[in-house]
Phi, psi and omega in degrees: 000318180297325179291326177294314181295319177301309180303320176295316180297318178294316179301306180301323181293319180292316176300315179294327179293316183295319177299315176297317182286325190261319192255305182297319184245016171048039173076005186304319175284359173259355178118157184296323188296316181297321180298311177301312176302321177298316181294323176299309185304319186268003189303318184291332185260356186305305184297320177296323178293320185278334179053053176302142176244115184303329183290318181295321179300323175292309186287332186253344181235298185295307183296315173300322178293319181294324176293330178294320188263357180304148006276003179288131183249355183231063178279163172262118187252134167257114175259099186276138186054052185299338183064239179268014176084027181304306185288317182301317180293322179297318180291312186288336171281355179269133183286341180288327187282120178242012183276195173238162186226131170253116181247124182239152176197159175259354176265114182287327179293330170292321179295324182294318176295321178293321182297322177294320178290329186263004180299130176101344177279134185262346189252038179216139169241144180246123182244135174265098185197167178280149180273348176262003167222073189285137182270056179224154182284165178305137170069028189278341187239153174276330184220139174231127180240150176198111183252128174049048184216332188303324180294343182258008176272158182306317178227094181305322182291323171296315179301313181300321181290330181286327172297315182288323180299316180277002176272133179291153171305134184089347185286166187250134178247135174231120176228175172237150183239117181284143187264344181306141178263013185259015178227075185299137173086357181235004181232157176238152164281177185297320178294318179297317180292317177299322180290318180299316181296319178297321173300328180273004176104011176264131179280262178304126175232125177238127177244129179227146179292139182233302180232173176300327187254356187217141165266158176256127185239122176254144172206150181242131177290134177307143174102186181209140172206162181301153177295141178289317182076183187280068180285155176277160184304322181295347177273350186225344193274108180276150173298115182287352180270300183268337178060029186243358186201153172287136177282153180242140180287122176242178180300112171086006178178195176232143189229147180266126178284349175270307181257355181067020174293146181237127177249107182290157172255129183267182185300345180268353185084016180268131180275120188273080174274347182290328182240053177306128178261131180258125180280000000 
């Protein structure tokens, strides 16, 4: 009898561990490759699982963001870990928004879904690249957004510093903070996150309840600078290989004039910086 109880306990513990490692924490403790693979697997079903409602996205995401950057209507926005293009679509569907969006992600399958949803929109670029090593100069964006993703990056603090780096002084940051207690070492409470943001150079920090599992976090970078505005990608995209030059658009891709690295554009319109080819 004792052996049976022990076997049940061991089996239950193994099942729980698998559930926690794969589903609850989405593979983050097993490495970046597994996280990306899981998002690739669920990409086609992701929107159905999340059940995004366009009206709510306008009221809870697009409109509050546009009110934060008012009276400017044409900011340059970086949507980091864009997934299926949730934030980009909400902004582009809002008639007030006249800016441009650079949307990046490391899951190519998620980007494919974003490309399908954003087909026909002219003011968005999709980049296959990491969010913790962004190919942009300091202060390149007016706004940086990242929804439900920071906790799944290899180093959340490094990712947060990178967001602050590419945000111009006076720019607006919108991120989310997961409330679950099941991800030790990867989450902050509200006070910890506010302190961290201030340490990184963010001034005003506002945290508000958003969903059962997430708070919405707004912050404004210290200082002031002119609005960047709706610049085109060739004005801001640095070569991720040599980091010495802006990339130039060529037939079928983007090329670095310094190291001749090439980032091809695939059939979905996604720019492949993840597998930059060196000539």
